[in-house]
N, C-alpha and C positions, 0 to 999 in steps of 0.2 A: 588595395589590398595593402599593399607593403606598407602603407601609412600607418595600419592597424597594427601587422604585423612587427612594426620599429616601435611602436607606443602603443602597448595594450591597455584600454580604460580599465584597468585592476589598483587597488591600492591595499594596503595592509594597514593595519591600525591596532598593534597585540596580538590578540589570537582573533581577530576578525577579518577577513579578507571581504574586500568590495569591489563585484563586478558590474560596471556601469554601462549604459547604450553608448553606442558610438556615436559620436559627433557629427555633423554634418551630413544634411541630406544627400548628396553627391557619392558619400560613402555607406549611407543605409540600404542602397538598390541593390537589390540581389546578392546581397550578403549576408552569410550566416555564418555564427563564429562558434564553434565547441570550446568549451574549456575542459581541461583535463585534471583535478586539484587531486594530492597525495598527500594524504596526512597519516600518522601514527594510527595505528589501530585499536590506541585507547583513546580515541578522540572524543569527546561529548560535542557532537554539529547540531547547527542549526540552520537549515538551508532553505532558503528564499528566492524564489524565481515569480517574474510579473508575469512571465507568458512564454514559456520554454522550459522542457523536460530537465529533471533532474533525475540520477541514477546515482545510488549508496551502494556500497557493497563492503562486507567484512570488518565492518567496525563493532568494539566489543563493547560501546557507553552506550546513552541516550540517543535518539535521532530522530531529530524533529523537522520536515519538509514539510516546506507550502511551495504552491505555484496557484497562480490564478488561473492560467487556461494553459495545462501542459500534462503530461505523465511525470508518474512519482516511479521508482522500481527500485524497490531494495532487497539484498540478499545477503543470510547470513548476517544479521545483526545481533548483536547479544545483547544489547541492553535495550530497552523499551525504545518503541516508535510510534510517534504522534504526526501520520501525513493527512495532509488536508488538499485538493483541489477546488476548486469552483466548477469548473468545465473540464476535467477532463477525466484521465483513469490512472489508478492506482494498482501495481503487481507486488505484489510480496513473497518471498520466496524463501522457505526455511527460517521463520523468524525464532527466536530461543525466547523474547522478553516478550512483554505484554502488547498488543497491537492495537493502537486506535486508528483507523482508515476512514475517510469521509470526503465523497463526491456527492458535490452539487446535482451535476450532471454529468455523468459518465460511467465507468465499469470500475467494480474493484475484484483483483482477481487475488486470492493466497492461497498457496502451494506449501504444504508442510502435516508437520503434526504439531498440533496445537500442544504447545511446553506450558505456555502460561496463558492467559486470556486475550480474548482478540473481539474486538468492537466493529466490526463492519457495518457501516451506512451510506446509503446511496439516495439522493430524492430523486431520481430517474434516471433510470437504468439498467446494469445488472449488477449480482455480485456471484461469482462463483468461483467456489472452493476444491480443492484437490488435495484429498487428506487419505492415507494410507487408513486401510478398513481397521488393521490391529490395534487403530486411536481407541483412546478414552478421552470423554469429555464432556460436558452437559452443553446441550445444543438449544438454542430459541432461534428462531426463524419465523420472520415474521414480512408480509408483503403487503402493500395496501391495495396494489392494484398487480396482479401477477400472479404464479403460481412458483411455490416452493416443490423442490424435486430433490428427493432422498436418495440417492443412487444403492446398487445392489451392493449387500456387504458388508452393512454397518448394522446393529443391532442396538435397535432405540428399544428401551426399558423406560418402565412409568413416563410414558410420554403421551402427547396428544397429537394427533395428523390429521392435518386437513389440504385443502389445496393452498390455501394462502398462513399457513400457520404450521410448523412442527417446532416440537418440545418435550425435551427429555433425556435420558444419560444414552449415549452410546457407549460402549463397552461399560466400564465397571466408572463410567463418570469421572470426571477430573477438572483440568480447568474450563471456563466459560467462556462459548463459541456464542457471541450474540452477529447474527446480520438481519438488520432491519434496512427495507425499501419499499419508497415510499409507491413506486409506480415503476414496475420492474419485474423481472424473474432471480430468483435466488438456486441456484442448482449447486449441490453438493455431492461430487462424483470421488469415486476410490482412486487415491494418486499412488506415489510409488512411493514403496518404502523409506523410510530414512536412515542411514548408520547412525 
């Protein structure tokens, strides 16, 4: 462990920071390493992990996050977000820009008021949205095998509702909120009001 601490596998080339795997089989046994990287809040970020978690908070520019097998969590991002995981979960809290979140097999959770478009897609898993009931947006939620649940407190206008598909305007309408799930539930429930 001291060998890793004294010579961490980190390199920087201009604005790119690369963190590589730990070398040597004796060092990889039962060793887990977390890195905290602090950048200016106006940084445009592209974070990629092979099999690990990515957490991003408070940036004002575009965020692109990818992990093969792990969790991606973002909070209070002002710019657009494009988040992808092969087999893991995605959690988005209080986004201000457009959100594209894609999971092959896992869960997507989005909390906050849609200020811009949300596009949430899962191959097999679940999608949960916690949205203030005073929000206005255009909703399109569809699942191949599963159920779409629209919680109490949402006023659906000009819409269609079935067990696997809900489409229409919530409130006065506004940003597009799209949720597509190949196999699993989509749950839209009342969340906390945002400031």
